[in-house]
C-alpha positions as CSV (number, residue, x, y, z in Angstrom):
1,M,120.6,37.2,1.3
2,N,120.0,36.9,5.0
3,Q,116.7,35.2,6.2
4,P,115.1,35.9,9.6
5,P,115.3,33.0,11.9
6,V,112.3,30.7,12.2
7,T,110.7,30.6,15.6
8,P,109.0,27.2,16.2
9,D,106.6,28.5,19.0
10,R,105.0,31.0,16.7
11,P,102.9,29.7,13.8
12,A,102.7,31.7,10.8
13,G,99.8,34.2,10.7
14,G,98.7,33.4,14.3
15,P,99.3,34.7,17.9
16,T,102.6,33.6,19.5
17,G,103.5,32.1,22.9
18,T,101.8,30.1,25.5
19,G,99.2,32.8,26.3
20,A,97.5,32.0,23.0
21,R,97.2,28.3,23.8
22,R,95.7,29.0,27.2
23,R,93.0,31.2,25.7
24,G,92.1,28.3,23.4
25,R,91.6,25.9,26.3
26,R,89.4,28.4,28.2
27,G,87.1,28.7,25.1
28,T,86.8,24.9,24.9
29,G,85.9,24.7,28.6
30,L,83.3,27.4,28.3
31,L,81.7,25.6,25.3
32,A,81.5,22.4,27.3
33,L,79.8,24.2,30.2
34,V,77.2,25.7,27.8
35,L,76.5,22.3,26.2
36,G,76.2,20.7,29.5
37,A,73.7,23.2,30.7
38,L,71.6,22.7,27.6
39,L,71.7,18.9,28.0
40,F,70.6,19.3,31.6
41,A,67.8,21.6,30.6
42,V,66.6,19.1,27.9
43,A,66.8,16.3,30.5
44,A,64.9,18.3,33.0
45,C,62.1,19.1,30.5
46,G,61.9,15.9,28.5
47,G,63.3,13.4,31.0
48,S,65.8,10.7,30.5
49,A,65.0,7.2,29.1
50,G,64.3,6.1,32.7
51,S,62.4,9.1,33.9
52,G,58.7,9.3,34.7
53,G,58.0,12.3,32.4
54,G,58.8,10.4,29.1
55,D,56.8,7.3,30.1
56,D,53.7,9.4,31.0
57,G,53.5,10.9,27.5
58,K,53.8,7.5,25.8
59,N,51.2,5.8,28.1
60,E,48.7,8.6,27.6
61,S,48.9,8.2,23.8
62,G,48.5,4.5,23.9
63,A,45.5,4.7,26.4
64,T,43.7,7.2,24.2
65,S,44.0,4.9,21.2
66,A,42.8,1.9,23.2
67,K,39.9,3.9,24.6
68,A,38.9,5.1,21.1
69,A,38.9,1.5,19.8
70,D,36.9,0.4,22.8
71,D,34.2,3.0,21.9
72,V,33.6,1.6,18.4
73,S,30.5,-0.6,18.1
74,Q,31.0,-4.1,16.7
75,A,27.4,-4.1,15.2
76,V,27.4,-3.8,11.4
77,V,24.2,-2.6,9.8
78,K,23.4,-3.9,6.3
79,V,20.9,-2.2,4.0
80,A,19.9,-3.3,0.5
81,P,19.6,-1.7,-2.0
82,D,22.9,0.3,-1.9
83,D,22.9,3.9,-1.1
84,G,21.9,6.0,-4.1
85,A,20.4,3.0,-6.1
86,T,17.8,3.8,-8.7
87,S,15.1,1.7,-10.6
88,V,14.8,-0.5,-7.5
89,A,12.1,-3.2,-7.6
90,T,9.0,-2.4,-5.5
91,T,8.8,-5.9,-4.0
92,G,11.6,-7.9,-2.4
93,A,14.5,-5.5,-2.9
94,L,14.4,-3.7,0.5
95,Q,16.3,-5.8,3.1
96,I,17.7,-4.6,6.4
97,G,19.8,-6.6,8.9
98,V,22.7,-6.5,11.3
99,T,25.7,-8.7,12.2
100,R,27.3,-8.9,15.6
101,G,24.5,-6.9,17.2
102,T,20.7,-6.3,17.3
103,L,18.6,-3.7,15.5
104,T,17.2,-1.0,17.8
105,A,15.2,1.2,15.3
106,V,14.3,1.1,11.6
107,S,12.7,4.0,9.7
108,V,11.8,3.9,6.0
109,Q,10.0,7.0,4.7
110,D,9.0,8.1,1.2
111,D,9.6,11.6,-0.1
112,Q,6.3,12.8,1.3
113,G,7.2,11.6,4.8
114,A,4.9,8.5,4.8
115,T,6.3,5.6,6.8
116,V,6.7,2.1,5.4
117,D,5.4,-0.4,8.0
118,G,7.6,-3.4,8.7
119,T,8.2,-6.3,11.0
120,M,11.2,-7.1,13.1
121,A,12.5,-10.6,13.5
122,A,12.3,-12.2,16.9
123,D,16.0,-12.0,17.4
124,R,16.1,-8.4,16.1
125,T,18.7,-9.2,13.5
126,S,16.5,-8.4,10.5
127,W,13.6,-6.2,9.4
128,K,11.4,-6.5,6.4
129,P,8.5,-4.3,5.0
130,L,5.0,-5.4,5.4
131,Q,3.9,-4.1,2.0
132,H,5.3,-3.3,-1.4
133,L,6.9,0.0,-2.2
134,A,5.4,2.6,-4.4
135,A,6.7,3.1,-7.9
136,S,8.7,6.2,-9.0
137,T,9.4,7.1,-5.4
138,K,12.5,8.1,-3.4
139,Y,12.9,6.5,0.0
140,K,15.1,7.4,3.0
141,V,16.3,4.7,5.3
142,H,17.6,5.3,8.9
143,V,18.8,2.3,10.9
144,T,20.3,2.0,14.4
145,A,21.8,-1.0,16.1
146,K,23.8,-1.9,19.2
147,D,26.4,-4.6,20.0
148,A,26.7,-6.8,23.1
149,K,28.3,-4.0,25.1
150,G,25.5,-1.6,24.2
151,R,27.6,0.5,21.8
152,V,25.5,2.1,19.0
153,S,26.0,2.1,15.3
154,A,23.8,3.7,12.6
155,K,23.4,3.8,8.9
156,D,21.5,6.2,6.5
157,T,20.8,5.5,2.9
158,T,18.5,6.6,0.1
159,F,17.2,4.9,-3.0
160,S,14.6,5.3,-5.8
161,T,12.1,2.8,-7.1
162,L,11.5,2.0,-10.8
163,T,9.1,3.8,-13.1
164,P,6.9,1.3,-14.8
165,K,6.2,1.3,-18.5
166,N,3.0,-0.7,-18.3
167,T,0.3,-0.1,-15.7
168,F,-3.2,-1.2,-14.6
169,I,-6.0,0.3,-12.5
170,G,-9.1,-1.0,-10.9
171,Y,-12.6,0.5,-11.5
172,Y,-14.5,0.3,-8.3
173,T,-18.0,0.3,-7.0
174,P,-19.7,1.7,-5.0
175,E,-18.8,5.4,-5.3
176,N,-17.0,7.3,-2.6
177,N,-19.2,8.8,0.1
178,S,-22.3,7.1,-1.2
179,T,-25.1,5.5,0.8
180,V,-26.1,2.0,-0.5
181,G,-28.3,-0.9,0.3
182,V,-27.4,-3.9,2.5
183,G,-26.5,-6.1,-0.5
184,M,-23.8,-3.9,-1.9
185,P,-20.5,-5.7,-2.4
186,V,-17.2,-3.9,-3.0
187,S,-16.3,-4.8,-6.6
188,L,-13.0,-4.0,-8.5
189,S,-12.7,-4.6,-12.2
190,F,-9.1,-4.4,-13.5
191,T,-8.0,-3.1,-16.8
192,R,-5.4,-5.9,-17.2
193,G,-5.7,-9.6,-16.4
194,I,-4.0,-10.3,-13.1
195,T,-1.5,-13.2,-12.8
196,D,-0.5,-12.5,-9.2
197,P,-3.9,-12.3,-7.5
198,E,-2.4,-12.7,-4.0
199,A,-0.3,-9.6,-4.3
200,V,-3.2,-7.6,-5.6
201,E,-5.7,-8.8,-3.0
202,K,-3.1,-8.1,-0.3
203,A,-3.0,-4.5,-1.4
204,V,-6.8,-4.0,-1.0
205,K,-8.2,-3.7,2.5
206,V,-11.9,-3.6,3.3
207,T,-12.9,-2.8,6.9
208,A,-16.3,-2.2,8.5
209,D,-17.5,-0.3,11.6
210,P,-19.0,-2.1,13.4
211,A,-16.4,-4.8,12.5
212,V,-17.4,-7.9,10.6
213,P,-15.3,-10.5,8.8
214,I,-15.0,-9.6,5.1
215,E,-13.5,-11.8,2.4
216,G,-12.5,-11.3,-1.2
217,H,-13.3,-13.5,-4.1
218,W,-11.9,-13.5,-7.6
219,F,-14.2,-13.9,-10.7
220,G,-11.7,-14.7,-13.5
221,N,-8.4,-12.8,-13.5
222,D,-9.8,-9.3,-13.8
223,R,-12.5,-8.9,-11.1
224,L,-12.2,-9.0,-7.3
225,D,-15.3,-8.6,-5.0
226,F,-15.5,-8.3,-1.2
227,R,-18.5,-9.0,1.0
228,P,-19.3,-10.3,4.5
229,E,-21.0,-13.6,5.1
230,H,-24.5,-12.1,5.4
231,Y,-26.0,-8.8,4.2
232,W,-24.5,-5.7,5.8
233,T,-26.1,-4.3,8.9
234,P,-27.8,-1.0,8.3
235,G,-25.7,1.9,9.5
236,T,-22.4,0.1,8.9
237,K,-19.6,2.4,7.7
238,V,-17.2,0.6,5.2
239,T,-13.7,1.8,4.2
240,V,-11.9,0.5,1.1
241,T,-8.1,1.2,1.0
242,M,-6.5,0.5,-2.4
243,D,-2.7,0.5,-2.1
244,L,-2.1,-0.7,-5.6
245,D,0.7,1.8,-6.5
246,G,3.8,-0.4,-7.2
247,V,2.0,-3.8,-7.1
248,E,3.2,-6.0,-9.9
249,G,-0.1,-7.6,-11.0
250,R,1.4,-9.4,-13.9
251,P,5.1,-9.5,-15.1
252,G,6.1,-5.9,-15.9
253,V,2.6,-4.4,-15.3
254,Y,2.2,-2.3,-12.1
255,G,-0.7,-0.8,-10.4
256,T,-0.9,3.0,-10.0
257,Q,-3.7,3.6,-7.5
258,S,-3.4,4.8,-4.0
259,K,-6.9,5.6,-2.9
260,T,-9.4,5.4,0.0
261,V,-13.1,5.0,-0.6
262,K,-15.8,5.2,2.1
263,F,-19.5,4.4,2.0
264,T,-22.4,3.9,4.4
265,I,-25.0,1.1,4.5
266,G,-28.5,2.6,4.5
267,R,-31.7,1.0,5.7
268,S,-32.4,-2.6,4.8
269,Q,-34.7,-3.2,1.8
270,V,-35.1,-6.6,0.3
271,S,-37.9,-7.1,-2.3
272,T,-39.1,-10.6,-3.2
273,V,-40.5,-11.2,-6.7
274,D,-42.8,-14.3,-6.9
275,A,-42.9,-15.0,-10.6
276,S,-45.8,-17.5,-10.2
277,A,-47.9,-15.2,-8.1
278,H,-47.0,-12.2,-10.2
279,T,-46.3,-10.1,-7.2
280,M,-43.4,-8.3,-5.4
281,K,-43.3,-7.8,-1.7
282,V,-41.1,-4.9,-0.5
283,V,-39.7,-5.5,3.0
284,R,-37.9,-2.6,4.8
285,D,-36.1,-3.1,8.0
286,G,-37.9,-6.4,8.5
287,K,-41.4,-5.1,7.8
288,Q,-43.4,-5.4,4.6
289,I,-44.2,-1.9,3.4
290,R,-45.9,-2.7,0.0
291,Q,-46.9,-5.4,-2.4
292,I,-46.8,-4.5,-6.1
293,P,-48.3,-6.5,-9.0
294,I,-45.6,-7.3,-11.6
295,T,-45.0,-9.1,-14.9
296,A,-41.9,-11.3,-15.2
297,G,-40.3,-13.2,-18.0
298,G,-42.6,-15.2,-20.2
299,P,-42.2,-18.7,-21.8
300,G,-38.8,-19.0,-23.4
301,H,-37.5,-15.9,-21.6
302,T,-38.0,-16.7,-18.0
303,T,-36.4,-14.5,-15.3
304,W,-33.3,-15.7,-13.5
305,E,-34.0,-16.9,-10.0
306,G,-31.8,-15.9,-7.0
307,Q,-30.6,-12.9,-5.1
308,M,-29.9,-9.9,-7.3
309,V,-28.4,-6.5,-6.3
310,I,-29.5,-3.2,-7.9
311,S,-26.3,-2.0,-9.6
312,E,-27.5,1.0,-11.7
313,K,-30.5,3.4,-11.7
314,D,-31.6,5.2,-14.9
315,P,-34.7,7.4,-14.8
316,V,-35.2,6.8,-18.5
317,T,-33.4,4.5,-20.9
318,R,-33.8,2.7,-24.3
319,M,-34.0,-1.1,-24.4
320,D,-32.8,-2.8,-27.6
321,S,-32.9,-6.6,-27.9
322,Q,-29.8,-6.6,-30.1
323,T,-27.7,-5.4,-27.2
324,V,-28.5,-8.6,-25.2
325,G,-28.2,-11.1,-28.0
326,L,-31.9,-11.4,-28.9
327,G,-31.8,-10.1,-32.4
328,G,-34.5,-7.6,-33.4
329,E,-37.2,-8.9,-31.0
330,Y,-37.8,-5.4,-29.5
331,D,-36.5,-1.9,-29.4
332,I,-38.3,0.2,-26.8
333,P,-37.5,3.9,-26.3
334,D,-38.2,5.9,-23.2
335,V,-38.2,3.0,-20.8
336,P,-38.9,4.6,-17.3
337,H,-37.4,3.9,-13.9
338,A,-34.9,1.2,-15.0
339,M,-32.7,-0.5,-12.4
340,R,-30.1,-3.1,-13.5
341,L,-30.0,-6.5,-11.8
342,T,-27.6,-8.4,-14.0
343,Q,-24.8,-7.6,-16.4
344,S,-26.5,-9.7,-19.1
345,G,-29.5,-7.4,-19.2
346,T,-32.0,-8.2,-16.5
347,F,-33.7,-5.0,-15.2
348,I,-36.6,-4.2,-12.9
349,H,-38.3,-1.3,-14.7
350,G,-41.4,0.6,-15.5
351,N,-43.6,-0.7,-18.3
352,Y,-45.9,1.7,-20.2
353,W,-46.6,-0.5,-23.3
354,A,-48.5,-3.3,-21.7
355,S,-52.1,-3.1,-20.6
356,T,-52.8,-2.6,-16.9
357,G,-54.4,-6.0,-16.7
358,I,-51.1,-7.8,-17.4
359,F,-49.6,-6.7,-14.1
360,G,-50.4,-9.2,-11.4
361,S,-51.7,-11.8,-13.8
362,Q,-49.3,-12.7,-16.7
363,N,-45.6,-13.0,-17.4
364,T,-44.9,-11.5,-20.7
365,S,-41.4,-9.9,-20.6
366,H,-38.1,-11.1,-22.1
367,G,-36.7,-11.7,-18.7
368,C,-37.1,-8.4,-16.9
369,V,-39.4,-7.6,-14.1
370,G,-42.0,-5.0,-15.2
371,L,-44.0,-2.6,-13.0
372,H,-46.9,-0.4,-14.3
373,D,-45.7,3.0,-15.4
374,I,-46.1,5.8,-17.9
375,R,-43.8,6.7,-20.8
376,G,-41.0,9.0,-19.8
377,G,-41.3,8.3,-16.1
378,G,-40.9,11.1,-13.7
379,D,-42.3,11.2,-10.2
380,N,-45.8,10.2,-11.4
381,G,-47.1,8.1,-8.5
382,S,-47.1,4.9,-10.5
383,P,-45.9,1.6,-8.8
384,A,-42.7,1.8,-10.8
385,S,-42.1,5.4,-9.9
386,W,-42.7,4.7,-6.2
387,F,-40.3,1.7,-6.2
388,Y,-37.6,3.6,-8.1
389,N,-37.7,6.5,-5.6
390,S,-37.7,4.1,-2.7
391,S,-34.7,2.1,-3.8
392,L,-31.0,2.5,-3.4
393,I,-28.1,1.0,-5.4
394,G,-27.2,-2.0,-3.4
395,D,-30.8,-3.0,-2.5
396,V,-31.6,-6.7,-3.0
397,V,-34.3,-8.1,-5.3
398,V,-34.9,-11.8,-4.9
399,V,-36.7,-13.7,-7.6
400,K,-38.3,-17.1,-7.0
401,N,-40.7,-19.5,-8.7
402,S,-39.7,-18.5,-12.2
403,H,-38.5,-22.0,-12.9
404,D,-35.3,-20.7,-14.4
405,K,-31.7,-21.3,-13.2
406,T,-30.2,-19.3,-10.4
407,V,-28.3,-16.3,-11.6
408,S,-24.5,-16.7,-11.8
409,P,-22.7,-15.0,-9.0
410,D,-20.6,-13.0,-11.4
411,N,-23.5,-11.9,-13.6
412,G,-23.9,-8.5,-11.9
413,L,-23.1,-7.9,-8.3
414,N,-24.7,-11.2,-7.3
415,G,-22.1,-13.0,-5.2
416,W,-24.8,-13.7,-2.6
417,N,-25.8,-16.7,-4.6
418,M,-22.5,-18.4,-3.6
419,S,-22.2,-20.1,-0.2
420,W,-19.8,-18.5,2.3
421,A,-17.6,-21.6,2.1
422,D,-17.3,-21.3,-1.7
423,W,-16.8,-17.6,-1.5
424,Q,-13.8,-18.0,0.8
425,K,-12.2,-20.4,-1.7
């Protein structure tokens, strides 16, 4: 069988001759031209390794990062307790400071917007509150600081204080908005014995207008009184601020009061009982306005001497000797115009059961100072009625020449029987 001759210049299945090879070279050259143009365009847009275009992009990125880092303050604000903390102690837990900088502003506010006062350290690297925090309260903290280059940093946190299981309050006298005599101290009696008196006293502030030095004195561990060195000046306005909420008066026992009490000092009235002369001289604003015959404590029951302050006024009361430790010696109903001078039971009061001749001549009582009166009292024109209506709580009654001991300063509101030096101790 005859086979066709093989032609070497013609590959099987493809074009033949030199024309085909030339078309292939022209395609390759065209492709090279296209690729070259593309490379040139890329180089023109992006730049070569040594071109200015590529270096500008890299330098801008590096400069931006450096600039951002340079804007960051090196001052680091520190706040304790941590953000979101609960059951935080009301004293000693709040601490604010800064490292590598100085504090520029500190704000601590409770959930009612009240600001906590504080003091800044001389180098402005720390701040601490001037007072305790309130219990069961949420606080918001905002702090700003700056570093040596003046760059500012800030921090905001919140925390909540503990809710106490055991509490105490202070019963106070005188009453809010009252007008009282010149001898009236501020007296607080606490429902629990206080083992941290400094913390409690620091939370009670007593101020006067016109201003006068006022000091506190503790009687035992449950009573705190305040007074000036001498009797108040008439017309003085006194303000008592009790910031006891959150004060730990004894381990685990916290105060609950946040209260302001204001009172005014009225005219001056100091009455002097002379037990030997059986008289009482009433001096108002430096002038004697009346002398009243009295009967004081008899033998075995003499009246305390010293300065005593009227602490209660009762138009009518009952006096039972058993309540003052004298057994069944007396039980007198309807005692008129009674004004308490001591906690132990000394009163100055009306006396309707003694004959009129007793007053001004004999001492027959069980320690009280008696003035002639009628049973049931009322505004009856008797000496006792006049004195009752002319007296304020806080007026002073001085007893002398009874030959008894001076009344104890804590027996009633009678701290005036303590020297100023002893009071300040």
